[in-house]
N, C-alpha and C positions, 0 to 999 in steps of 0.2 A: 488784502489784495489777493486775488486768485492767481493760481499758478500761470495760466496764459498771460495775464497782465504783468506778472513779474518778468516773464520771459521777454515780453515786448520792451519793458522798461530796461532791462539788461541789454538787449540787442541795441537799442537806441544809445545807451550809454557807450557800448563798445564801438558802435559805428561812429560815434563822434570823436573817438580817440584815434588821431592820426597815426600814432605808432602801431596800434592795433590793426588798423586798416592796411598798413604797409606789410606787417608781418603776415597778415592773412593773404595778401596778394602774392607774397613770395612763396608762401606755403603751397598755394594753389598752383603757382607757376612751376614749382619743383615737382609736385604731383603730376601735373601735366607732361613736363618734360620726361619724367621717369616712364610714365605710360607710352610716350612716343618712342623712347629708346627701346623699351621692351617690345613693342610692336615692330619696329625696324629690325631688331635682333631676331625675332620670330620669322619674319619674312626672309631674311638673310638665310636662316637655318633651313626653312622650307625650300628655298631656291638651291642650296647646297645639296639637300637631300635628293631633289629631283635630278640634279646633274649626276650625282653619284649613281642613282638609279639608272639613269640612261647610259652611263659608262659601263655599269655592270651588265646591263642587257646587251650593249654593244659588243662587249667582251665575249658574252656567251654566243652571240650570233657569229662573230668572227672565228671562234673556235669551232662552231658547227659548220661553217662554210670551208674552213681549211680542212676539216676532215672529209669533206666532199670534194676536195682538190680545187677549189676556186682559187684564182690568183689574187695577189694583193691588189691589182687594179680592179679586178671585178668586185672585189669586197669594197674598195673605196667608192665605187659606183653605186653599189647598193646601199651603203651608209650616208651617201650625199643626198 
């Protein structure tokens, strides 16, 4: 029997085994869940980074405007 034929026979045998199907299903589900969790964590991290970047930029602007004697009310207006 050639290698491709052996592989096909093996796949058919494995596919017929209910326990193997169930294990494969749960393995695929776990891998999918892990990928989803990593993607979500990455998105959260990017959002946090953007927020920190905006806060840093705002703080620099506030400092600059205070040096130019802007009032807190003027600064609030500029940041809104």
